[in-house]
N, C-alpha and C positions, 0 to 999 in steps of 0.2 A: 622288638617285634617288627617285622617288615609289613608294608602295606599289603603285599601279596598274601602273606601268611594270615593277616587279619581277614582278608577277603575269603579265604578258605573256611574260616570259622562261621562266617555269616551266609555263605552261598548255600542255596537249596541243595540238600544232599551232600554237602561238603563235610559236615560234622554229624556224628551219630552218638547216641547215648550208649553207655557201656552194656546195658542189658540188650539193646538192639544188636550190638556187635556180637554178643555171645550167641544170640539166636541165629543171626545171619551167617556167621562164619564158624559156628560150632566150636567155639573156644571157651575156656573156663575163665571165671573172674580172676582166679589165681594167676593164670597165664598173662592176662591183661595187666594186672598189677605188677607182675615181675617185669614185663616189657616197659612199663612206665618207670619203674625203679632203675632199669638198665639204660634209660634214656632213649629207647627206641620209639616210644609213643609220647607225644605231647598230650596234655589234658587240661581241661578247665573244670572248675567246680561250677555246677549249675543247679537249678532247682526246677522241678516239674510239679506243678500243683502243690507247692510248699514242701515237697520231699527232696532231699539232696540227691544229686545225680552227677556222674562223671561223664563229661562230653569229650569225645575223641575225634580226631580227623580221620575220615573214612579212607583217604588216600594212604595215610600212614598205617592204618590197620591192615589194609590190603597188602601193602609192601611188607609188613611184618609177617603176614601169613605166607606170602611167597617165599620170603627168606627162610622161614621155619619149616614149612611143609611142601613148598614147591608150587609152581604155576598151575599144574593139573589139579591139585587139591583145591585151590581157590576157584578155578573154573567149575569144578564139580559142585562145590558148595553153593556157588552163585546159581547154578542150574537147579539144584535141590531147593533153594530158597524160592526161586521163581515158580517151580512146580508146586510148592506148598501154597503159594499165593493163588495160582490158577485153580487148584483144587478147592480152596476156600471160596473163590468167586463162583465156581460151578455149583457148589453146595448151596450157596446163597441164592443163586438163580433158581435152583430146583425148589427151594423153600418158597420163593416168590411165586413160581408157577403153580405150586400146590395150593397156596393161599388164593391165587387168582382163579384157579379152577373151582375151588370151594365157593368163592364169592359169586362166580358166574352161575353155578348151580342154584345158589340161593336166589339170585335175581331172576333166573328163568322160572323157578318155582313160584315166585311172587307174581311174575307176569302171567303165568298160566292160571293163577287163581282169579285174576281180573277177567281173563277171557272166559272162564267157566261160570262166573257169577252173572245172574241175569241183571241187565241194566234197565232202569226205568226212565 
């Protein structure tokens, strides 16, 4: 194993777990395992919170997708993945705004009670 290859495994975003690859690139577990058996993808056994997981190099998965489906497919799937993340962020922000508006109304109501009560 070369030093460069070792760096890819530890670099942030350099390696991904198989389930992440499935979600991000819309490929099946069967396809990934077939690519591993064919020698197109390197993998490492890993554990996440005590559960077994297969770790793959992102660069190799992307190259495999390009070879199998083409560059346009990869670009489209990357955009779809980013869109899904943006939608999630928007929905999260909406929930936070709704909760903030509710809390604001509660605080204004509490303040108005102090203003209406006679002080001695």
